[in-house]
C-alpha positions, 0 to 999 in steps of 0.5 A: 441539499442533493442526495448523491449515490456517491458520498463525500470523498475521503481525504487524499492528501498524501502523508509522507512516512519514512522508515528504517529498514535492515539491509535484508528487508532493503535488498528483498524490496529491491528484488521485488521491484525487479521482479515486478518490472520482469513480470509487468514490463514496467518499472517501479520504485521501491517507494511506489511499491511499498504503499500498495504492498502495505494496503494489500497486507492490511486488507488480507489481514482478516483480524485487522479488517474485523477489529476496524469494523467493530470500532 
């Protein structure tokens, strides 16, 4: 078997997750999507933005990152 520099790709099958948001959070997410459109000149739906927001949040939580590394 070849010793490739690139390791085996992780599972990239999307997993659908749904949740309920309070009206204040839903409004803030819509406002963020609008500001995103104004800033970048390209519309993005709230459902497209949420996964990126969560990934960014998790990556910036030092305690979480450290705990995952230790496991």
